[in-house]
Structures are given as C-alpha cells and as structure tokens.
C-alpha positions, 0 to 999 in steps of 0.5 A: 742843786750844789753851791758849786753848780749855782755859782757856775750858773750865776756867773754863766748868767753875769757873763751872757748879760755883760757880753749882751750889754757890750754888744748892744752899746751905740757907737765904738766899743770903750777903749781903755786909756791905756794899752791891754798888753803894755810890757813884754810879762803881759804878752808873754802871760798871754802866749802861755795862756792862748798857745797853751790852749791851742797846743798843750800848756805842757808842750809850751811850758817846755819852751821857755824862756819866752821872748817878747818882741814889740814891733809897732802896735803888735807883740810878737811872743815865741819860745825856744825848743828843747835841745834834740826836740823835733818839731817847731815853736809856738808864736802868738802875735798879740794887739797891744792896744787891746789884746787881740789875738792875731795869730797863733800857730806852731810849727812842724 
C-alpha cells in the first residue's frame, strides 16, 4: 500500500469516526458562537465551491463577479452572465448561522 493510499484511508477513518461522534451527541449539536458565514466574501467562496460542484467550476467562475446579498439569516449569492451568453446564472442560498446550503439552482 502506498503512503498516499494509507494516508487517504486514515483520513476516511477519522472522518467516519468524527461523523459518528457528532451524530451520537446528546441534546442539540454544538453551535459556534459566531456565524459560520459572517461576510459576503465567505458567502461568495461558499457559492463558488457549491455551485461549482453542481454546475461546473469553470462555468461558475465565468459568472464572476459574484454578488452576495444578506436577507435576514440568509445569504443569496449569484453572479453575472457574460454578454452574448445563453442560459441562466447560478444562485445559492446559504444560512449564515451554520453554513447550511438551502438551495442551489441554475437558470436555463
């Protein structure tokens, strides 16, 4: 077994153990004292990662600059379509408090 393969396996094992510990906690899950997504910059980076995985990173990068608008406890993040481009733009709705992704969509 190569070192890289062994390291990957170790990371998978640690991740599985951490997930099980989290799910077995009594009472509500611990919440951070500050928001997970406190700024437009963090919301935009989250949008790039999530929408990029959903729609293709290159397609999402081509929609920059992104706009992140705070609406209550949520960030709504979208970009712009390049001129003379057919199709829609990606939109991600993120809960600021815990980083939960509530919606990822891409217009047609």
